[in-house]
Biopython code that builds the backbone (N, CA, C, O; Angstrom):
import numpy as np
from Bio.PDB.StructureBuilder import StructureBuilder

atoms = [
    (1, "MET", "N", (15.318, -15.959, 12.020)),
    (1, "MET", "CA", (14.703, -14.762, 12.561)),
    (1, "MET", "C", (15.252, -13.520, 11.856)),
    (1, "MET", "O", (16.432, -13.455, 11.509)),
    (2, "PHE", "N", (14.397, -12.564, 11.658)),
    (2, "PHE", "CA", (14.769, -11.300, 11.039)),
    (2, "PHE", "C", (14.613, -10.178, 12.058)),
    (2, "PHE", "O", (13.670, -10.172, 12.849)),
    (3, "ASP", "N", (15.538, -9.236, 12.032)),
    (3, "ASP", "CA", (15.382, -8.014, 12.804)),
    (3, "ASP", "C", (14.444, -7.111, 12.016)),
    (3, "ASP", "O", (14.570, -6.986, 10.798)),
    (4, "ILE", "N", (13.508, -6.486, 12.712)),
    (4, "ILE", "CA", (12.521, -5.623, 12.074)),
    (4, "ILE", "C", (12.871, -4.161, 12.327)),
    (4, "ILE", "O", (13.099, -3.755, 13.466)),
    (5, "TYR", "N", (12.911, -3.387, 11.264)),
    (5, "TYR", "CA", (13.120, -1.943, 11.336)),
    (5, "TYR", "C", (11.907, -1.267, 10.747)),
    (5, "TYR", "O", (11.338, -1.753, 9.769)),
    (6, "LEU", "N", (11.503, -0.158, 11.324)),
    (6, "LEU", "CA", (10.374, 0.606, 10.811)),
    (6, "LEU", "C", (10.853, 1.986, 10.383)),
    (6, "LEU", "O", (11.605, 2.642, 11.104)),
    (7, "THR", "N", (10.415, 2.421, 9.211)),
    (7, "THR", "CA", (10.694, 3.792, 8.799)),
    (7, "THR", "C", (9.912, 4.720, 9.725)),
    (7, "THR", "O", (9.035, 4.271, 10.463)),
    (8, "ASP", "N", (10.226, 6.000, 9.684)),
    (8, "ASP", "CA", (9.479, 6.961, 10.497)),
    (8, "ASP", "C", (7.991, 6.933, 10.141)),
    (8, "ASP", "O", (7.133, 7.045, 11.016)),
    (9, "THR", "N", (7.701, 6.786, 8.871)),
    (9, "THR", "CA", (6.302, 6.710, 8.426)),
    (9, "THR", "C", (5.604, 5.519, 9.061)),
    (9, "THR", "O", (4.506, 5.656, 9.599)),
    (10, "ALA", "N", (6.233, 4.352, 9.002)),
    (10, "ALA", "CA", (5.639, 3.147, 9.581)),
    (10, "ALA", "C", (5.503, 3.272, 11.099)),
    (10, "ALA", "O", (4.503, 2.832, 11.667)),
    (11, "LYS", "N", (6.494, 3.865, 11.756)),
    (11, "LYS", "CA", (6.403, 4.071, 13.211)),
    (11, "LYS", "C", (5.202, 4.938, 13.555)),
    (11, "LYS", "O", (4.456, 4.635, 14.487)),
    (12, "ASN", "N", (5.016, 6.020, 12.800)),
    (12, "ASN", "CA", (3.884, 6.915, 13.045)),
    (12, "ASN", "C", (2.550, 6.212, 12.807)),
    (12, "ASN", "O", (1.601, 6.404, 13.567)),
    (13, "GLN", "N", (2.478, 5.407, 11.762)),
    (13, "GLN", "CA", (1.245, 4.690, 11.463)),
    (13, "GLN", "C", (0.928, 3.674, 12.561)),
    (13, "GLN", "O", (-0.229, 3.524, 12.953)),
    (14, "LEU", "N", (1.942, 2.984, 13.051)),
    (14, "LEU", "CA", (1.742, 2.012, 14.120)),
    (14, "LEU", "C", (1.337, 2.715, 15.418)),
    (14, "LEU", "O", (0.478, 2.228, 16.153)),
    (15, "GLU", "N", (1.948, 3.840, 15.688)),
    (15, "GLU", "CA", (1.619, 4.595, 16.892)),
    (15, "GLU", "C", (0.174, 5.111, 16.841)),
    (15, "GLU", "O", (-0.521, 5.104, 17.857)),
    (16, "ARG", "N", (-0.275, 5.558, 15.664)),
    (16, "ARG", "CA", (-1.663, 6.014, 15.518)),
    (16, "ARG", "C", (-2.644, 4.879, 15.779)),
    (16, "ARG", "O", (-3.675, 5.076, 16.421)),
    (17, "LEU", "N", (-2.319, 3.691, 15.280)),
    (17, "LEU", "CA", (-3.167, 2.525, 15.541)),
    (17, "LEU", "C", (-3.226, 2.235, 17.040)),
    (17, "LEU", "O", (-4.294, 1.963, 17.588)),
    (18, "LYS", "N", (-2.081, 2.295, 17.687)),
    (18, "LYS", "CA", (-1.992, 1.985, 19.115)),
    (18, "LYS", "C", (-2.817, 2.965, 19.956)),
    (18, "LYS", "O", (-3.459, 2.560, 20.925)),
    (19, "LYS", "N", (-2.803, 4.228, 19.597)),
    (19, "LYS", "CA", (-3.481, 5.262, 20.376)),
    (19, "LYS", "C", (-4.991, 5.293, 20.169)),
    (19, "LYS", "O", (-5.721, 5.756, 21.044)),
    (20, "ASP", "N", (-5.464, 4.814, 19.043)),
    (20, "ASP", "CA", (-6.886, 4.864, 18.721)),
    (20, "ASP", "C", (-7.595, 3.631, 19.285)),
    (20, "ASP", "O", (-7.468, 2.533, 18.744)),
    (21, "LYS", "N", (-8.333, 3.821, 20.363)),
    (21, "LYS", "CA", (-9.020, 2.694, 21.020)),
    (21, "LYS", "C", (-9.986, 1.978, 20.080)),
    (21, "LYS", "O", (-10.249, 0.787, 20.243)),
    (22, "GLY", "N", (-10.510, 2.702, 19.105)),
    (22, "GLY", "CA", (-11.405, 2.095, 18.136)),
    (22, "GLY", "C", (-10.692, 1.151, 17.175)),
    (22, "GLY", "O", (-11.330, 0.348, 16.494)),
    (23, "LEU", "N", (-9.375, 1.251, 17.125)),
    (23, "LEU", "CA", (-8.573, 0.396, 16.229)),
    (23, "LEU", "C", (-7.727, -0.613, 17.007)),
    (23, "LEU", "O", (-6.767, -1.166, 16.470)),
    (24, "GLU", "N", (-8.080, -0.851, 18.259)),
    (24, "GLU", "CA", (-7.288, -1.746, 19.110)),
    (24, "GLU", "C", (-7.142, -3.144, 18.502)),
    (24, "GLU", "O", (-6.057, -3.725, 18.524)),
    (25, "LYS", "N", (-8.234, -3.673, 17.965)),
    (25, "LYS", "CA", (-8.191, -5.007, 17.342)),
    (25, "LYS", "C", (-7.224, -5.007, 16.157)),
    (25, "LYS", "O", (-6.460, -5.953, 15.966)),
    (26, "ARG", "N", (-7.267, -3.955, 15.383)),
    (26, "ARG", "CA", (-6.374, -3.857, 14.221)),
    (26, "ARG", "C", (-4.923, -3.731, 14.666)),
    (26, "ARG", "O", (-4.034, -4.333, 14.064)),
    (27, "TYR", "N", (-4.680, -2.950, 15.718)),
    (27, "TYR", "CA", (-3.319, -2.797, 16.247)),
    (27, "TYR", "C", (-2.752, -4.164, 16.641)),
    (27, "TYR", "O", (-1.608, -4.480, 16.316)),
    (28, "HIS", "N", (-3.547, -4.964, 17.334)),
    (28, "HIS", "CA", (-3.075, -6.291, 17.746)),
    (28, "HIS", "C", (-2.833, -7.201, 16.541)),
    (28, "HIS", "O", (-1.895, -7.999, 16.543)),
    (29, "ALA", "N", (-3.670, -7.084, 15.524)),
    (29, "ALA", "CA", (-3.470, -7.881, 14.305)),
    (29, "ALA", "C", (-2.169, -7.489, 13.612)),
    (29, "ALA", "O", (-1.440, -8.351, 13.123)),
    (30, "VAL", "N", (-1.877, -6.194, 13.571)),
    (30, "VAL", "CA", (-0.637, -5.718, 12.946)),
    (30, "VAL", "C", (0.575, -6.190, 13.750)),
    (30, "VAL", "O", (1.562, -6.645, 13.173)),
    (31, "LYS", "N", (0.505, -6.084, 15.074)),
    (31, "LYS", "CA", (1.623, -6.536, 15.915)),
    (31, "LYS", "C", (1.871, -8.034, 15.717)),
    (31, "LYS", "O", (3.021, -8.467, 15.643)),
    (32, "LYS", "N", (0.814, -8.813, 15.632)),
    (32, "LYS", "CA", (0.944, -10.251, 15.408)),
    (32, "LYS", "C", (1.582, -10.524, 14.037)),
    (32, "LYS", "O", (2.448, -11.389, 13.905)),
    (33, "ALA", "N", (1.145, -9.784, 13.038)),
    (33, "ALA", "CA", (1.705, -9.958, 11.699)),
    (33, "ALA", "C", (3.192, -9.593, 11.670)),
    (33, "ALA", "O", (3.980, -10.264, 11.004)),
    (34, "ILE", "N", (3.576, -8.545, 12.381)),
    (34, "ILE", "CA", (4.991, -8.165, 12.441)),
    (34, "ILE", "C", (5.802, -9.272, 13.114)),
    (34, "ILE", "O", (6.926, -9.562, 12.705)),
    (35, "HIS", "N", (5.233, -9.880, 14.136)),
    (35, "HIS", "CA", (5.908, -11.007, 14.799)),
    (35, "HIS", "C", (6.111, -12.160, 13.800)),
    (35, "HIS", "O", (7.206, -12.713, 13.701)),
    (36, "PHE", "N", (5.051, -12.514, 13.065)),
    (36, "PHE", "CA", (5.181, -13.563, 12.052)),
    (36, "PHE", "C", (6.220, -13.185, 11.003)),
    (36, "PHE", "O", (7.002, -14.029, 10.565)),
    (37, "LEU", "N", (6.228, -11.927, 10.604)),
    (37, "LEU", "CA", (7.178, -11.437, 9.615)),
    (37, "LEU", "C", (8.611, -11.629, 10.098)),
    (37, "LEU", "O", (9.490, -11.997, 9.319)),
    (38, "SER", "N", (8.844, -11.380, 11.381)),
    (38, "SER", "CA", (10.199, -11.534, 11.919)),
    (38, "SER", "C", (10.621, -12.994, 11.967)),
    (38, "SER", "O", (11.806, -13.302, 11.832)),
    (39, "GLU", "N", (9.668, -13.892, 12.156)),
    (39, "GLU", "CA", (9.978, -15.319, 12.220)),
    (39, "GLU", "C", (10.091, -15.953, 10.843)),
    (39, "GLU", "O", (10.976, -16.769, 10.589)),
    (40, "ASN", "N", (9.177, -15.563, 9.955)),
    (40, "ASN", "CA", (9.129, -16.183, 8.631)),
    (40, "ASN", "C", (8.316, -15.282, 7.699)),
    (40, "ASN", "O", (7.086, -15.312, 7.736)),
    (41, "PRO", "N", (8.986, -14.481, 6.863)),
    (41, "PRO", "CA", (8.268, -13.570, 5.971)),
    (41, "PRO", "C", (7.299, -14.274, 5.017)),
    (41, "PRO", "O", (6.435, -13.630, 4.422)),
    (42, "ARG", "N", (7.439, -15.570, 4.875)),
    (42, "ARG", "CA", (6.543, -16.338, 3.991)),
    (42, "ARG", "C", (5.499, -17.113, 4.796)),
    (42, "ARG", "O", (4.885, -18.049, 4.283)),
    (43, "HIS", "N", (5.299, -16.723, 6.050)),
    (43, "HIS", "CA", (4.290, -17.372, 6.889)),
    (43, "HIS", "C", (2.965, -17.389, 6.139)),
    (43, "HIS", "O", (2.562, -16.390, 5.543)),
    (44, "LYS", "N", (2.302, -18.521, 6.176)),
    (44, "LYS", "CA", (1.071, -18.725, 5.404)),
    (44, "LYS", "C", (0.022, -17.638, 5.645)),
    (44, "LYS", "O", (-0.605, -17.166, 4.698)),
    (45, "SER", "N", (-0.170, -17.241, 6.893)),
    (45, "SER", "CA", (-1.234, -16.273, 7.188)),
    (45, "SER", "C", (-0.936, -14.872, 6.656)),
    (45, "SER", "O", (-1.857, -14.070, 6.497)),
    (46, "LEU", "N", (0.333, -14.561, 6.379)),
    (46, "LEU", "CA", (0.697, -13.243, 5.867)),
    (46, "LEU", "C", (0.344, -13.058, 4.393)),
    (46, "LEU", "O", (0.167, -11.933, 3.925)),
    (47, "GLN", "N", (0.244, -14.166, 3.672)),
    (47, "GLN", "CA", (-0.017, -14.126, 2.229)),
    (47, "GLN", "C", (0.913, -13.142, 1.523)),
    (47, "GLN", "O", (0.483, -12.369, 0.667)),
    (48, "THR", "N", (2.175, -13.183, 1.889)),
    (48, "THR", "CA", (3.174, -12.260, 1.344)),
    (48, "THR", "C", (3.284, -12.387, -0.169)),
    (48, "THR", "O", (3.322, -13.491, -0.713)),
    (49, "HIS", "N", (3.334, -11.255, -0.831)),
    (49, "HIS", "CA", (3.562, -11.238, -2.276)),
    (49, "HIS", "C", (4.226, -9.926, -2.658)),
    (49, "HIS", "O", (4.129, -8.929, -1.942)),
    (50, "GLU", "N", (4.900, -9.946, -3.796)),
    (50, "GLU", "CA", (5.561, -8.733, -4.265)),
    (50, "GLU", "C", (4.518, -7.691, -4.642)),
    (50, "GLU", "O", (3.478, -8.007, -5.220)),
    (51, "PHE", "N", (4.818, -6.444, -4.301)),
    (51, "PHE", "CA", (3.943, -5.325, -4.628)),
    (51, "PHE", "C", (4.685, -4.494, -5.676)),
    (51, "PHE", "O", (5.520, -3.654, -5.341)),
    (52, "THR", "N", (4.375, -4.737, -6.923)),
    (52, "THR", "CA", (5.174, -4.188, -8.024)),
    (52, "THR", "C", (4.957, -2.695, -8.279)),
    (52, "THR", "O", (5.689, -2.099, -9.068)),
    (53, "SER", "N", (3.977, -2.087, -7.634)),
    (53, "SER", "CA", (3.726, -0.656, -7.842)),
    (53, "SER", "C", (4.720, 0.238, -7.110)),
    (53, "SER", "O", (4.782, 1.439, -7.370)),
    (54, "LEU", "N", (5.503, -0.343, -6.191)),
    (54, "LEU", "CA", (6.483, 0.414, -5.423)),
    (54, "LEU", "C", (7.853, -0.224, -5.544)),
    (54, "LEU", "O", (7.974, -1.420, -5.811)),
    (55, "ILE", "N", (8.895, 0.592, -5.344)),
    (55, "ILE", "CA", (10.249, 0.064, -5.218)),
    (55, "ILE", "C", (10.892, 0.710, -3.991)),
    (55, "ILE", "O", (10.529, 1.816, -3.591)),
    (56, "GLY", "N", (11.849, -0.001, -3.407)),
    (56, "GLY", "CA", (12.529, 0.508, -2.232)),
    (56, "GLY", "C", (13.460, 1.658, -2.567)),
    (56, "GLY", "O", (13.658, 1.976, -3.739)),
    (57, "PRO", "N", (14.037, 2.289, -1.540)),
    (57, "PRO", "CA", (14.890, 3.456, -1.755)),
    (57, "PRO", "C", (16.140, 3.175, -2.580)),
    (57, "PRO", "O", (16.692, 4.083, -3.202)),
    (58, "LYS", "N", (16.586, 1.925, -2.589)),
    (58, "LYS", "CA", (17.752, 1.548, -3.394)),
    (58, "LYS", "C", (17.374, 0.511, -4.443)),
    (58, "LYS", "O", (18.199, -0.302, -4.859)),
    (59, "GLY", "N", (16.115, 0.553, -4.861)),
    (59, "GLY", "CA", (15.632, -0.357, -5.894)),
    (59, "GLY", "C", (15.180, -1.709, -5.377)),
    (59, "GLY", "O", (14.967, -2.624, -6.172)),
    (60, "GLU", "N", (15.027, -1.864, -4.061)),
    (60, "GLU", "CA", (14.613, -3.140, -3.494)),
    (60, "GLU", "C", (13.184, -3.493, -3.915)),
    (60, "GLU", "O", (12.352, -2.616, -4.146)),
    (61, "LYS", "N", (12.924, -4.789, -4.007)),
    (61, "LYS", "CA", (11.562, -5.251, -4.235)),
    (61, "LYS", "C", (10.763, -4.991, -2.964)),
    (61, "LYS", "O", (11.230, -5.249, -1.854)),
    (62, "ILE", "N", (9.554, -4.477, -3.146)),
    (62, "ILE", "CA", (8.650, -4.235, -2.028)),
    (62, "ILE", "C", (7.647, -5.389, -1.975)),
    (62, "ILE", "O", (7.157, -5.860, -3.001)),
    (63, "PHE", "N", (7.360, -5.827, -0.750)),
    (63, "PHE", "CA", (6.398, -6.897, -0.535)),
    (63, "PHE", "C", (5.238, -6.385, 0.297)),
    (63, "PHE", "O", (5.376, -5.448, 1.084)),
    (64, "GLU", "N", (4.093, -7.023, 0.105)),
    (64, "GLU", "CA", (2.900, -6.724, 0.883)),
    (64, "GLU", "C", (2.565, -7.951, 1.706)),
    (64, "GLU", "O", (2.553, -9.067, 1.186)),
    (65, "ALA", "N", (2.291, -7.752, 2.995)),
    (65, "ALA", "CA", (1.861, -8.827, 3.875)),
    (65, "ALA", "C", (0.529, -8.437, 4.492)),
    (65, "ALA", "O", (0.289, -7.268, 4.793)),
    (66, "TYR", "N", (-0.324, -9.419, 4.674)),
    (66, "TYR", "CA", (-1.643, -9.163, 5.245)),
    (66, "TYR", "C", (-1.574, -9.198, 6.764)),
    (66, "TYR", "O", (-1.064, -10.155, 7.346)),
    (67, "ALA", "N", (-2.083, -8.162, 7.399)),
    (67, "ALA", "CA", (-2.265, -8.188, 8.856)),
    (67, "ALA", "C", (-3.685, -8.659, 9.170)),
    (67, "ALA", "O", (-3.945, -9.234, 10.227)),
    (68, "GLU", "N", (-4.591, -8.404, 8.234)),
    (68, "GLU", "CA", (-5.991, -8.814, 8.378)),
    (68, "GLU", "C", (-6.484, -9.300, 7.017)),
    (68, "GLU", "O", (-5.920, -8.983, 5.970)),
    (69, "GLN", "N", (-7.560, -10.080, 7.079)),
    (69, "GLN", "CA", (-8.168, -10.566, 5.854)),
    (69, "GLN", "C", (-9.679, -10.505, 5.995)),
    (69, "GLN", "O", (-10.212, -10.477, 7.104)),
    (70, "SER", "N", (-10.348, -10.485, 4.879)),
    (70, "SER", "CA", (-11.810, -10.586, 4.837)),
    (70, "SER", "C", (-12.519, -9.597, 5.752)),
    (70, "SER", "O", (-13.507, -9.941, 6.400)),
    (71, "THR", "N", (-12.022, -8.391, 5.801)),
    (71, "THR", "CA", (-12.671, -7.333, 6.574)),
    (71, "THR", "C", (-12.487, -6.016, 5.821)),
    (71, "THR", "O", (-11.439, -5.800, 5.212)),
    (72, "PRO", "N", (-13.477, -5.141, 5.853)),
    (72, "PRO", "CA", (-13.315, -3.861, 5.155)),
    (72, "PRO", "C", (-12.092, -3.092, 5.682)),
    (72, "PRO", "O", (-11.837, -3.069, 6.886)),
    (73, "ASP", "N", (-11.364, -2.482, 4.792)),
    (73, "ASP", "CA", (-10.173, -1.706, 5.146)),
    (73, "ASP", "C", (-9.136, -2.531, 5.909)),
    (73, "ASP", "O", (-8.454, -2.009, 6.791)),
    (74, "ALA", "N", (-9.017, -3.795, 5.578)),
    (74, "ALA", "CA", (-8.039, -4.676, 6.228)),
    (74, "ALA", "C", (-6.641, -4.082, 6.107)),
    (74, "ALA", "O", (-6.269, -3.555, 5.058)),
    (75, "TYR", "N", (-5.876, -4.170, 7.180)),
    (75, "TYR", "CA", (-4.550, -3.563, 7.196)),
    (75, "TYR", "C", (-3.512, -4.427, 6.482)),
    (75, "TYR", "O", (-3.552, -5.656, 6.524)),
    (76, "ARG", "N", (-2.581, -3.733, 5.827)),
    (76, "ARG", "CA", (-1.487, -4.355, 5.098)),
    (76, "ARG", "C", (-0.170, -3.763, 5.579)),
    (76, "ARG", "O", (-0.113, -2.624, 6.044)),
    (77, "ILE", "N", (0.874, -4.553, 5.458)),
    (77, "ILE", "CA", (2.223, -4.125, 5.838)),
    (77, "ILE", "C", (3.085, -4.193, 4.582)),
    (77, "ILE", "O", (3.171, -5.233, 3.929)),
    (78, "PHE", "N", (3.720, -3.074, 4.253)),
    (78, "PHE", "CA", (4.595, -3.011, 3.076)),
    (78, "PHE", "C", (6.034, -2.970, 3.567)),
    (78, "PHE", "O", (6.372, -2.186, 4.453)),
    (79, "TRP", "N", (6.881, -3.818, 2.987)),
    (79, "TRP", "CA", (8.230, -3.987, 3.513)),
    (79, "TRP", "C", (9.201, -4.463, 2.433)),
    (79, "TRP", "O", (8.798, -4.863, 1.341)),
    (80, "TYR", "N", (10.489, -4.408, 2.770)),
    (80, "TYR", "CA", (11.525, -4.965, 1.901)),
    (80, "TYR", "C", (12.618, -5.604, 2.749)),
    (80, "TYR", "O", (12.755, -5.310, 3.937)),
    (81, "TYR", "N", (13.390, -6.482, 2.119)),
    (81, "TYR", "CA", (14.525, -7.107, 2.796)),
    (81, "TYR", "C", (15.663, -6.104, 2.879)),
    (81, "TYR", "O", (15.989, -5.448, 1.890)),
    (82, "GLY", "N", (16.267, -5.981, 4.053)),
    (82, "GLY", "CA", (17.432, -5.126, 4.201)),
    (82, "GLY", "C", (17.226, -4.070, 5.252)),
    (82, "GLY", "O", (16.163, -3.998, 5.867)),
    (83, "PRO", "N", (18.229, -3.251, 5.464)),
    (83, "PRO", "CA", (19.362, -3.017, 4.573)),
    (83, "PRO", "C", (20.438, -4.113, 4.618)),
    (83, "PRO", "O", (21.216, -4.240, 3.673)),
    (84, "ASP", "N", (20.494, -4.901, 5.689)),
    (84, "ASP", "CA", (21.481, -5.973, 5.768)),
    (84, "ASP", "C", (20.780, -7.321, 5.760)),
    (84, "ASP", "O", (19.552, -7.394, 5.789)),
    (85, "LYS", "N", (21.571, -8.389, 5.722)),
    (85, "LYS", "CA", (21.018, -9.738, 5.780)),
    (85, "LYS", "C", (20.276, -9.919, 7.094)),
    (85, "LYS", "O", (20.654, -9.369, 8.129)),
    (86, "LYS", "N", (19.226, -10.694, 7.025)),
    (86, "LYS", "CA", (18.397, -11.001, 8.190)),
    (86, "LYS", "C", (17.748, -9.751, 8.786)),
    (86, "LYS", "O", (17.475, -9.690, 9.985)),
    (87, "GLN", "N", (17.507, -8.760, 7.933)),
    (87, "GLN", "CA", (16.805, -7.550, 8.349)),
    (87, "GLN", "C", (15.652, -7.289, 7.387)),
    (87, "GLN", "O", (15.746, -7.543, 6.186)),
    (88, "ILE", "N", (14.569, -6.776, 7.947)),
    (88, "ILE", "CA", (13.408, -6.374, 7.170)),
    (88, "ILE", "C", (13.059, -4.949, 7.571)),
    (88, "ILE", "O", (13.029, -4.615, 8.756)),
    (89, "THR", "N", (12.798, -4.116, 6.578)),
    (89, "THR", "CA", (12.384, -2.743, 6.832)),
    (89, "THR", "C", (10.931, -2.582, 6.432)),
    (89, "THR", "O", (10.566, -2.818, 5.281)),
    (90, "ILE", "N", (10.110, -2.183, 7.376)),
    (90, "ILE", "CA", (8.690, -1.915, 7.113)),
    (90, "ILE", "C", (8.572, -0.445, 6.734)),
    (90, "ILE", "O", (8.990, 0.440, 7.480)),
    (91, "ILE", "N", (7.991, -0.202, 5.551)),
    (91, "ILE", "CA", (7.878, 1.175, 5.070)),
    (91, "ILE", "C", (6.508, 1.773, 5.294)),
    (91, "ILE", "O", (6.366, 2.995, 5.346)),
    (92, "ALA", "N", (5.481, 0.918, 5.431)),
    (92, "ALA", "CA", (4.125, 1.442, 5.628)),
    (92, "ALA", "C", (3.219, 0.380, 6.235)),
    (92, "ALA", "O", (3.363, -0.816, 5.980)),
    (93, "ILE", "N", (2.281, 0.859, 7.047)),
    (93, "ILE", "CA", (1.237, 0.008, 7.642)),
    (93, "ILE", "C", (-0.065, 0.760, 7.376)),
    (93, "ILE", "O", (-0.349, 1.775, 8.010)),
    (94, "THR", "N", (-0.846, 0.251, 6.436)),
    (94, "THR", "CA", (-2.007, 1.009, 5.981)),
    (94, "THR", "C", (-3.222, 0.104, 5.748)),
    (94, "THR", "O", (-3.084, -1.111, 5.609)),
    (95, "PRO", "N", (-4.417, 0.714, 5.707)),
    (95, "PRO", "CA", (-5.578, -0.051, 5.256)),
    (95, "PRO", "C", (-5.353, -0.469, 3.803)),
    (95, "PRO", "O", (-4.614, 0.180, 3.063)),
    (96, "HIS", "N", (-5.991, -1.543, 3.419)),
    (96, "HIS", "CA", (-5.839, -2.072, 2.052)),
    (96, "HIS", "C", (-6.040, -0.961, 1.038)),
    (96, "HIS", "O", (-7.047, -0.252, 1.061)),
    (97, "PRO", "N", (-5.056, -0.818, 0.140)),
    (97, "PRO", "CA", (-5.156, 0.255, -0.867)),
    (97, "PRO", "C", (-6.241, -0.001, -1.893)),
    (97, "PRO", "O", (-6.441, 0.811, -2.796)),
]
sb = StructureBuilder()
sb.init_structure("model")
sb.init_model(0)
sb.init_chain("A")
sb.init_seg("    ")
for serial, (resi, resn, name, xyz) in enumerate(atoms, 1):
    if name == "N":
        sb.init_residue(resn, " ", resi, " ")
    sb.init_atom(name, np.array(xyz, "f"), 0.0, 1.0, " ", f" {name:<3s}", serial, name[0])
structure = sb.get_structure()
């Protein structure tokens, strides 16, 4: 199991999803994906892969995980391992770039 930390940006993005009734389905998909991420960052449904266009604040590899698939503007979760062992920091929760 991994402890999940959210940057202020990710917290704000998650809160916006939660407050928007039109995005309720997406909010639940993101919450489910975060749960899978905490259990196993390589969970099959997350389709986790390195996102080479970004680097973490201390040079960490950034990964992209799918919260949704096969839908327009499907949400993605961008994250890195750390700052400590068994910790994951989510830096952004956004529609597919």
